[in-house]
C-alpha positions as CSV (number, residue, x, y, z in Angstrom):
1,X,-191.3,35.4,-90.2
2,X,-188.5,35.4,-88.7
3,X,-187.6,31.8,-86.9
4,X,-184.4,31.6,-84.7
5,X,-182.7,28.3,-84.5
6,X,-182.9,29.0,-80.7
7,X,-183.4,32.2,-78.5
8,X,-182.3,32.2,-75.2
9,X,-183.4,35.5,-74.3
10,X,-187.3,34.6,-74.5
11,X,-186.4,31.8,-71.9
12,X,-184.3,34.6,-69.5
13,X,-186.9,36.9,-69.7
14,X,-189.8,34.5,-67.7
15,X,-187.8,33.4,-65.2
16,X,-185.3,36.6,-64.7
17,X,-186.8,37.4,-61.3
18,X,-185.8,34.3,-59.7
19,X,-182.5,34.5,-61.7
20,X,-181.5,37.7,-59.7
21,X,-182.4,37.0,-56.9
22,X,-180.5,33.4,-56.8
23,X,-177.7,35.5,-57.8
24,X,-177.7,38.3,-55.4
25,X,-177.7,35.6,-52.8
26,X,-174.2,34.4,-54.2
27,X,-172.9,38.1,-54.4
28,X,-173.8,38.9,-50.8
29,X,-172.0,35.4,-49.5
30,X,-169.1,36.2,-52.3
31,X,-169.4,32.1,-52.8
32,X,-168.1,32.0,-56.0
33,X,-167.0,28.3,-56.3
34,X,-168.1,25.6,-54.9
35,X,-169.8,25.9,-51.7
36,X,-173.7,25.9,-50.7
37,X,-175.5,26.4,-53.9
38,X,-173.3,23.9,-56.2
39,X,-174.0,21.1,-53.6
40,X,-177.8,22.5,-53.2
41,X,-177.7,21.8,-57.1
42,X,-176.1,18.6,-56.9
43,X,-178.5,17.1,-54.6
44,X,-181.8,18.6,-56.5
45,X,-180.3,16.7,-60.0
46,X,-179.2,13.2,-57.9
47,X,-183.1,13.2,-56.8
48,X,-184.2,14.3,-60.5
49,X,-182.3,11.4,-62.5
50,X,-183.1,9.1,-59.3
51,X,-179.8,8.2,-58.4
52,X,-177.6,8.4,-55.4
53,X,-174.8,11.1,-56.3
54,X,-174.2,14.1,-58.8
55,X,-171.0,16.0,-58.8
56,X,-171.1,19.1,-60.1
57,X,-167.7,19.9,-62.6
58,X,-166.8,22.4,-65.5
59,X,-168.2,21.4,-68.4
60,X,-170.3,18.4,-70.2
61,X,-166.5,17.1,-71.5
62,X,-164.9,17.2,-68.0
63,X,-167.7,15.4,-66.7
64,X,-167.0,12.4,-69.6
65,X,-163.2,12.3,-69.1
66,X,-163.4,12.5,-64.9
67,X,-165.9,10.3,-64.9
68,X,-163.6,7.3,-67.1
69,X,-160.7,8.4,-64.9
70,X,-162.7,7.6,-61.9
71,X,-163.0,4.2,-63.5
72,X,-159.0,3.9,-64.1
73,X,-159.8,4.4,-67.8
74,X,-156.6,5.4,-69.4
75,X,-153.4,4.9,-71.6
76,X,-153.4,1.5,-73.2
77,X,-157.3,1.4,-72.6
78,X,-159.7,1.1,-75.5
79,X,-163.6,2.9,-75.3
80,X,-165.8,1.8,-77.8
81,X,-168.5,4.5,-78.8
82,X,-169.7,5.9,-81.9
83,X,-169.0,8.5,-84.5
84,X,-172.1,10.1,-85.2
85,X,-171.7,12.3,-82.2
86,X,-170.1,15.9,-81.1
87,X,-166.7,15.7,-81.1
88,X,-166.4,16.0,-76.9
89,X,-167.6,12.4,-77.1
90,X,-164.1,10.8,-78.1
91,X,-162.1,13.7,-77.0
92,X,-163.1,12.7,-73.1
93,X,-161.7,9.4,-74.1
94,X,-158.7,11.0,-75.6
95,X,-157.7,13.4,-72.6
96,X,-157.4,10.0,-70.4
97,X,-155.0,8.6,-72.6
98,X,-157.2,5.7,-73.9
99,X,-158.2,5.0,-77.4
100,X,-161.9,5.9,-78.8
101,X,-162.9,2.4,-81.2
102,X,-166.3,3.7,-83.0
103,X,-169.4,1.6,-84.3
104,X,-172.0,2.9,-86.5
105,X,-175.4,4.1,-85.4
106,X,-179.0,3.0,-86.5
107,X,-180.3,4.7,-89.7
108,X,-183.8,5.2,-87.8
109,X,-182.3,7.1,-84.8
110,X,-178.7,7.7,-84.9
111,X,-177.8,5.7,-81.3
112,X,-175.7,3.1,-81.2
113,X,-176.1,-0.1,-83.3
114,X,-175.9,-2.6,-80.5
115,X,-175.6,-5.5,-82.8
116,X,-171.9,-4.2,-84.0
117,X,-170.3,-3.8,-80.5
118,X,-169.1,-7.2,-79.8
119,X,-166.7,-6.9,-83.4
120,X,-165.4,-3.8,-82.0
121,X,-164.4,-5.6,-78.0
122,X,-160.9,-6.3,-77.6
123,X,-158.6,-7.6,-74.7
124,X,-158.0,-4.0,-74.2
125,X,-161.5,-2.8,-74.2
126,X,-162.4,-1.2,-71.1
127,X,-165.7,0.2,-71.4
128,X,-168.7,1.3,-73.7
129,X,-170.1,4.9,-74.1
130,X,-173.6,5.2,-76.2
131,X,-174.8,8.8,-76.5
132,X,-178.5,9.3,-75.9
133,X,-178.6,11.5,-79.2
134,X,-181.0,14.3,-80.3
135,X,-182.9,14.2,-76.5
136,X,-183.5,10.1,-76.5
137,X,-181.8,6.9,-75.1
138,X,-179.3,4.7,-76.5
139,X,-180.9,0.8,-76.0
140,X,-179.3,0.5,-72.4
141,X,-180.5,-2.6,-71.9
142,X,-178.8,-4.6,-75.0
143,X,-175.9,-2.2,-74.4
144,X,-175.3,-3.2,-70.8
145,X,-176.2,-7.0,-71.6
146,X,-173.1,-7.2,-74.0
147,X,-171.2,-5.2,-71.5
148,X,-171.8,-7.6,-68.7
149,X,-171.2,-10.6,-70.5
150,X,-167.6,-9.0,-71.3
151,X,-167.3,-7.3,-67.6
152,X,-166.9,-3.9,-69.5
153,X,-168.3,-0.8,-67.8
154,X,-171.2,1.4,-69.6
155,X,-171.0,5.1,-69.5
156,X,-173.8,7.3,-70.8
157,X,-173.4,10.2,-72.8
158,X,-176.1,12.2,-71.5
159,X,-175.8,15.6,-73.0
160,X,-178.2,16.0,-74.8
161,X,-181.2,13.9,-73.1
162,X,-181.8,15.9,-69.4
163,X,-185.2,14.5,-68.3
164,X,-185.3,11.8,-70.8
165,X,-186.5,8.5,-69.9
166,X,-185.9,4.6,-71.3
167,X,-188.2,2.0,-69.9
168,X,-189.9,4.8,-67.5
169,X,-185.9,5.9,-65.9
170,X,-184.3,8.7,-66.4
171,X,-181.2,9.0,-68.3
172,X,-178.2,9.4,-65.9
173,X,-179.0,6.7,-63.9
174,X,-179.2,3.6,-66.3
175,X,-175.8,2.5,-66.3
176,X,-172.6,2.3,-64.3
177,X,-172.5,6.6,-64.7
178,X,-173.9,9.5,-66.3
179,X,-172.0,12.6,-68.0
180,X,-174.3,16.0,-68.7
181,X,-173.3,19.1,-69.8
182,X,-175.1,22.4,-69.3
183,X,-174.0,24.3,-72.3
184,X,-176.1,27.3,-72.4
185,X,-178.2,25.5,-75.5
186,X,-179.2,22.3,-73.7
187,X,-182.7,21.4,-72.4
188,X,-181.5,22.4,-69.0
189,X,-178.6,24.8,-69.7
190,X,-176.4,27.0,-67.8
191,X,-175.3,30.8,-68.7
192,X,-171.8,29.4,-69.0
193,X,-169.7,26.1,-69.1
194,X,-170.8,23.8,-66.6
195,X,-171.3,19.8,-66.5
196,X,-172.1,17.0,-63.9
197,X,-171.5,13.1,-63.1
198,X,-174.5,11.1,-61.8
199,X,-173.9,7.6,-60.2
200,X,-175.3,5.6,-57.7
201,X,-171.4,4.2,-56.9
202,X,-170.0,6.4,-53.6
203,X,-166.3,5.3,-54.2
204,X,-166.8,6.4,-57.9
205,X,-168.3,9.9,-56.5
206,X,-165.8,10.4,-53.9
207,X,-163.0,9.8,-56.7
208,X,-164.7,12.5,-59.0
209,X,-165.0,15.0,-56.6
210,X,-161.3,14.7,-56.0
211,X,-160.1,14.6,-59.6
212,X,-162.3,17.8,-60.2
213,X,-160.2,19.5,-57.0
214,X,-156.6,19.1,-58.6
215,X,-156.7,15.2,-57.1
216,X,-157.7,16.6,-53.7
217,X,-159.9,15.6,-51.2
218,X,-158.4,17.9,-48.0
219,X,-156.9,21.2,-48.9
220,X,-153.5,20.9,-49.9
221,X,-153.0,17.3,-49.7
222,X,-153.2,15.8,-53.4
223,X,-153.6,11.7,-53.7
224,X,-153.5,12.3,-58.0
225,X,-153.0,14.6,-60.6
226,X,-156.3,15.9,-61.2
227,X,-157.7,19.2,-62.8
228,X,-159.5,22.6,-61.8
229,X,-163.1,21.7,-63.1
230,X,-164.7,22.7,-60.0
231,X,-168.7,24.1,-60.7
232,X,-169.4,27.9,-60.6
233,X,-171.7,28.8,-58.0
234,X,-173.6,30.8,-60.6
235,X,-173.8,28.5,-62.7
236,X,-175.4,26.2,-60.3
237,X,-177.7,28.4,-59.3
238,X,-179.2,29.1,-62.2
239,X,-179.6,25.6,-63.2
240,X,-181.2,25.2,-59.7
241,X,-183.9,27.8,-60.7
242,X,-184.5,26.3,-64.7
243,X,-184.6,22.4,-63.1
244,X,-188.0,23.6,-61.5
245,X,-189.4,24.5,-64.8
246,X,-186.9,21.3,-67.1
247,X,-190.4,19.2,-67.3
248,X,-192.9,21.5,-68.2
249,X,-189.8,22.7,-71.0
250,X,-189.3,19.5,-72.3
251,X,-193.2,18.8,-72.2
252,X,-193.6,22.2,-74.6
253,X,-190.4,20.4,-76.6
254,X,-192.6,17.2,-77.5
255,X,-195.7,19.3,-78.6
256,X,-193.6,20.9,-81.0
257,X,-192.3,17.5,-82.0
258,X,-195.6,16.5,-82.5
259,X,-196.8,19.5,-84.3
260,X,-193.5,19.2,-86.6
261,X,-194.4,15.1,-87.3
262,X,-198.2,16.2,-88.0
263,X,-197.7,19.4,-90.3
264,X,-194.5,17.3,-92.4
265,X,-196.2,13.9,-92.9
266,X,-196.4,14.5,-95.9
267,X,-193.1,16.6,-97.1
268,X,-191.5,14.9,-100.1
269,X,-188.0,13.5,-99.8
270,X,-187.9,13.9,-96.5
271,X,-187.6,11.4,-93.4
272,X,-187.9,11.9,-90.0
273,X,-185.5,10.7,-86.9
274,X,-187.6,7.9,-85.5
275,X,-187.8,8.0,-81.7
276,X,-186.7,4.5,-80.4
277,X,-189.2,1.9,-78.7
278,X,-189.4,2.2,-74.9
279,X,-188.2,5.9,-75.1
280,X,-189.6,9.4,-73.4
281,X,-187.7,11.7,-75.8
282,X,-187.4,15.5,-74.5
283,X,-186.4,16.4,-77.6
284,X,-183.4,18.8,-77.5
285,X,-183.2,18.8,-81.6
286,X,-185.8,18.0,-84.0
287,X,-183.3,16.2,-87.1
288,X,-184.8,15.2,-90.1
289,X,-182.9,13.8,-93.1
290,X,-182.9,15.7,-96.4
291,X,-181.5,15.3,-100.2
292,X,-179.5,18.1,-101.0
293,X,-179.4,19.4,-97.2
294,X,-177.1,22.1,-97.8
295,X,-178.6,23.7,-100.5
296,X,-182.4,23.0,-98.6
297,X,-180.6,25.1,-95.6
298,X,-179.4,27.9,-97.2
299,X,-183.5,28.2,-98.7
300,X,-184.6,28.2,-95.6
301,X,-182.0,30.7,-94.4
302,X,-183.1,32.9,-96.9
303,X,-186.5,33.3,-95.5
304,X,-185.4,34.0,-92.1
305,X,-185.3,30.3,-90.6
306,X,-182.2,29.2,-89.0
307,X,-181.4,25.3,-88.7
308,X,-178.1,23.6,-87.3
309,X,-176.6,20.6,-88.6
310,X,-175.3,17.5,-86.1
311,X,-173.0,17.0,-87.3
312,X,-171.6,17.1,-90.8
313,X,-168.5,15.4,-90.2
314,X,-168.2,11.9,-88.6
315,X,-165.5,11.4,-86.0
316,X,-163.8,8.7,-87.8
317,X,-162.9,11.0,-90.3
318,X,-161.7,14.3,-88.3
319,X,-158.3,15.2,-88.8
320,X,-157.8,14.8,-84.9
321,X,-158.6,10.7,-85.5
322,X,-156.7,10.1,-88.6
323,X,-154.1,8.3,-86.7
324,X,-156.6,5.9,-85.6
325,X,-156.4,4.8,-89.4
326,X,-160.1,4.8,-90.2
327,X,-161.6,5.4,-94.1
328,X,-164.5,6.9,-95.7
329,X,-166.9,3.7,-96.1
330,X,-166.1,2.1,-92.7
331,X,-169.3,3.7,-91.0
332,X,-171.4,4.0,-93.7
333,X,-174.7,4.8,-91.8
334,X,-173.3,7.7,-89.7
335,X,-171.5,9.0,-93.3
336,X,-174.7,9.2,-94.7
337,X,-176.5,11.1,-91.6
338,X,-173.7,13.3,-91.7
339,X,-174.9,14.5,-95.5
340,X,-178.3,14.6,-94.8
341,X,-179.2,15.5,-91.2
342,X,-180.9,18.8,-90.7
343,X,-182.0,20.3,-87.5
344,X,-184.7,22.5,-87.4
345,X,-185.9,25.1,-85.1
346,X,-186.8,23.6,-81.6
347,X,-187.1,25.1,-78.1
348,X,-189.7,25.5,-75.6
349,X,-190.5,29.1,-76.3
350,X,-191.3,28.8,-79.9
351,X,-194.7,29.3,-80.9
352,X,-196.9,27.5,-83.2
353,X,-197.1,29.9,-85.9
354,X,-193.5,29.8,-86.0
355,X,-193.8,25.9,-86.4
356,X,-196.1,26.1,-89.2
357,X,-194.1,28.4,-91.0
358,X,-190.9,26.3,-91.1
359,X,-192.9,23.1,-92.3
360,X,-194.7,25.0,-94.9
361,X,-191.6,26.8,-95.9
362,X,-189.9,23.2,-96.2
363,X,-192.2,21.2,-97.6
364,X,-192.5,24.1,-100.9
365,X,-188.7,23.5,-101.2
366,X,-188.8,20.1,-101.2
367,X,-191.6,19.7,-103.4
368,X,-190.4,22.3,-105.7
369,X,-186.8,20.7,-105.8
370,X,-188.9,17.0,-106.2
């Protein structure tokens, strides 16, 4: 049985009629950048996240960078984040001119460890940037309590948490602002690059809108140096079609995760990434920890089972951040996770028989290896 890690063609087939209709409307109007489709998506996604403002931009990386810049974070500032995440989290900090400062994560979840934050705070610290990893939300209450005591901003990296809840509140509306990626493989994915900023602060929303459009709020009048990061109208239209189905797709992901947990409960030598308290996860990824990860992955591949690794090299050990002078052993949990995490196939259109096949193969491989 072939089990791909992700199959977007199946999802497209299920919504093709609505997508084609939405795209025809844009082709007829020739409103390809900004305009009514983007405005409609921004309004719908703001309502979905229970925030006052949403600003569509060109990518998740741009969302993070422009949101940080909207808070005037830049050269000479420091932003605390995690090493166990995709490169764009820290890259966005660097693109503002600020310096990323890393802290370690919790072994059971891979999420930011709040107890380590205060040791990383300096007189240059301006913000804390927790990552809602794998589809669940970091301990925002503890993080924001620390931030308030030090007068710091909290920015949510929501790239993997579309629709996730924490204490029954949506990702993107839990702190000073949120940044979403709509990369095609996300729970809510575009047909190319796209992102969004969410916030309850009208001034921040206004500033992000200006920064995404060359630092201009009035044509040909430029108040600052911004970027060309306007959301594409075709992407907005596709996202609006998909947003109506997001909750149902997320529920399918939770069902798949529950089945994996049941079938792999007695799998030898394997550990789950656990869901943290007060979380309603949306399982952007279903991640397990296994010994000899690379060999296990090769064995699954030989049986036509696709997997992923998120992420094999912690950011503090990336060549791009050699100048920060971190060393192996500085963040042991992140380094341990990097050597053990394995992402199994999970997407809404996956069928139970495929999940059972993955579980059987993984159990047999690990049992034989024991």
